MARVO-248494 format. One record per residue (C-alpha): residue in three letters; x, z, y. Coordinates in Angstrom, 3 decimals. Each point is the difference from the previous one (the first is absolute). Layout:
BEGIN
res;x;z;y
ALA;X;Z;Y
...
***
This chain:
BEGIN
res;x;z;y
MET;15.232;15.768;2.493
SER;-3.687;-0.625;0.526
PHE;-3.085;0.434;-1.878
TYR;-3.357;-1.686;0.625
ILE;-3.580;0.886;-0.687
ILE;-2.416;-2.569;-0.745
ARG;-3.447;1.172;-0.543
VAL;-2.517;-2.454;-1.121
VAL;-3.377;1.178;1.451
CYS;-2.355;-2.674;-1.243
LEU;1.393;-2.654;-2.025
HIS;-2.797;-1.654;-1.866
VAL;1.056;0.306;-3.699
LEU;-0.899;-3.311;-1.701
ALA;-0.927;-0.314;-3.590
PRO;1.840;-2.627;-2.254
ARG;-2.106;-3.263;0.385
THR;-2.028;0.968;2.853
THR;-0.358;-1.827;3.176
PHE;0.268;1.531;3.429
LEU;-0.889;-1.171;3.512
LEU;3.059;1.685;1.494
LYS;-0.700;3.081;1.963
LEU;3.313;0.646;-1.778
LEU;2.054;2.064;2.236
GLU;-1.271;3.090;1.872
ILE;3.514;1.750;-0.499
LEU;1.364;2.745;2.325
THR;3.786;-0.071;-0.287
LYS;2.297;2.663;1.312
PHE;3.691;0.701;-0.185
ARG;2.097;2.495;1.312
LYS;3.815;0.506;-0.077
ASN;1.515;2.931;-1.958
GLU;1.067;1.673;3.206
PRO;-1.290;3.369;1.228
THR;-0.371;-1.220;3.623
THR;-1.976;-3.282;-0.658
VAL;-3.677;0.235;-0.051
GLU;-1.994;-2.058;-2.350
GLN;-0.656;-3.665;1.541
GLU;-2.866;-1.961;-0.758
ILE;0.429;-3.871;-1.151
ILE;-2.610;-1.862;2.077
ILE;-2.335;-2.225;-2.430
GLU;-1.505;-3.011;2.052
LYS;-2.320;-2.163;-2.262
GLU;-0.963;-3.504;0.615
TYR;-2.491;-1.129;-2.446
GLU;-1.777;-3.584;0.091
PRO;-3.833;0.498;-0.758
ASN;-1.563;-1.472;-3.088
LEU;3.227;0.060;-2.356
PRO;-0.264;-1.472;-3.296
GLU;-0.135;2.015;-3.360
ILE;3.217;-0.080;-1.923
LEU;0.540;1.078;-3.646
CYS;2.836;2.660;-0.324
GLU;1.097;3.025;-1.603
GLY;-0.665;2.730;2.355
THR;2.688;2.559;-1.011
LYS;2.734;-2.632;-0.161
ILE;-1.057;-1.292;3.499
GLN;0.092;3.691;0.924
GLN;3.562;0.175;-1.142
VAL;1.147;-3.036;1.826
LEU;-1.420;1.246;3.420
LEU;1.466;3.398;-0.568
ASN;3.472;-1.557;-0.523
ILE;-0.196;-1.912;3.100
LEU;-1.347;2.818;2.069
THR;2.513;2.351;-1.412
ASN;3.112;-2.319;0.799
GLY;-1.583;-0.908;3.457
ALA;-0.309;3.942;0.936
GLN;3.594;0.352;-1.216
ALA;1.223;-2.842;2.107
MET;-1.768;1.095;3.155
ALA;1.625;3.512;-0.330
ALA;3.218;-1.782;0.734
SER;-1.466;-1.490;3.340
PRO;1.242;1.268;3.115
PRO;-1.362;3.410;1.601
GLY;-3.209;-0.271;2.035
THR;-1.166;-3.267;-2.087
GLN;-3.501;0.737;-1.264
PRO;-0.003;-1.104;-3.582
LYS;-3.115;-2.436;-0.742
PHE;-1.447;-2.017;-2.692
ILE;-2.106;-2.946;0.703
ILE;-2.247;-1.002;-3.160
ARG;-1.554;-3.465;0.182
LEU;-2.637;-1.233;-2.458
SER;-0.854;-3.881;0.229
HIS;-1.393;-2.705;-2.038
ASP;2.184;-3.227;-0.428
THR;-2.632;-2.638;-0.445
GLN;2.164;-2.856;-0.836
LYS;1.943;1.836;-2.602
ARG;-3.089;2.024;-1.186
MET;2.093;3.414;0.003
LEU;-0.618;3.399;1.826
CYS;2.929;0.620;2.295
MET;1.178;3.643;0.498
GLU;2.705;0.492;2.543
ILE;1.787;3.537;0.246
GLU;2.134;-0.106;3.134
ASP;2.378;2.882;1.332
ASN;1.873;0.555;3.218
GLY;3.107;1.174;-1.733
PRO;3.321;-1.165;0.277
GLY;-0.499;-3.238;-1.899
ILE;1.801;-1.242;-2.846
GLU;3.555;-1.773;-0.120
LEU;0.117;-3.542;-1.310
ASP;2.135;0.684;-2.951
VAL;-2.396;3.014;-0.834
LYS;-3.002;-2.204;0.385
LYS;1.535;-2.617;-2.689
ARG;0.050;2.714;-2.624
ILE;-2.687;2.363;0.757
PHE;-2.253;-0.921;-2.862
GLU;2.974;0.212;-2.622
PRO;-0.166;2.915;-2.580
PHE;2.439;2.967;0.771
PHE;0.597;-1.397;3.478
THR;-0.147;2.712;2.666
THR;1.665;1.059;3.294
LYS;-0.633;3.652;-0.402
PRO;2.679;2.533;-1.021
VAL;0.602;0.831;-3.693
GLY;-2.679;2.161;-1.090
VAL;-2.740;-0.917;2.443
GLY;-2.104;-2.631;-1.632
THR;0.590;-2.417;-3.064
GLY;-0.215;-3.263;1.624
LEU;-2.921;-1.188;-2.023
GLY;-2.966;0.657;2.413
LEU;-0.204;-3.332;1.361
SER;1.215;-1.928;-3.033
VAL;-2.738;1.642;-1.943
SER;-2.461;-0.684;2.985
TYR;1.394;-3.847;-0.193
PHE;-1.060;-0.127;-3.618
ILE;-3.392;1.402;0.397
ILE;-1.102;-2.259;2.484
THR;1.512;-3.133;-1.232
LYS;-0.275;0.497;-3.870
ASN;-3.021;2.243;-0.414
HIS;-2.078;-1.335;2.940
ASN;1.275;-3.747;0.401
GLY;0.673;1.009;3.730
THR;3.174;-0.264;2.178
LEU;1.868;2.695;1.726
GLU;2.573;-0.960;2.919
VAL;1.716;1.854;2.744
GLU;0.605;-0.809;3.663
SER;2.282;1.484;1.913
GLN;2.809;-0.129;2.365
PRO;2.584;3.033;1.232
GLY;-1.505;2.112;2.586
GLN;-3.556;-1.524;-0.278
GLY;-1.765;1.838;-2.888
ALA;-0.924;-1.304;-3.168
ARG;-3.110;-1.957;-1.312
PHE;-1.267;-0.019;-3.766
ILE;-2.355;-2.764;-0.814
ILE;-2.211;0.214;-3.324
ARG;-2.211;-2.854;-0.940
LEU;-2.491;0.623;-2.598
PRO;-2.318;-2.991;-1.552
ARG;-3.541;0.573;0.935
ILE;-2.757;-0.466;-2.510
***
């Protein structure tokens, strides 16, 4: 069994009904396996932010929950990667001017997601984890927060062996 330490160093806490210019993710994520011989391993975070991002209206604590759910699942998935693989997230922020949306991508270099799992990934109580590890609610709650509370979209792109990319789109002001 593995456990993970996720330390949020400086995630801007956003008050409800405030806008923000997305200096959103200053996150240091670490995980370590529950084995005495394993040293703590850092997850590399690459950030690719477009300049002049639009403001969006959002409820910060809910967006924070979405990001934490996606990052936690990604860290857990990357722990299953072959030994010697350096875990890495790439976080991209961009502006889709045609759709008038802020686009946030969270990509990992984990083992990827099988097609049958990908089809059900946002269903409530669906989990690939053993009994007693997780509830199967994190991604379904995240989907609800983005689509119903913020009028946005949440999608996942993945192929087995090629990591996963979660794409969040939120309407700009």
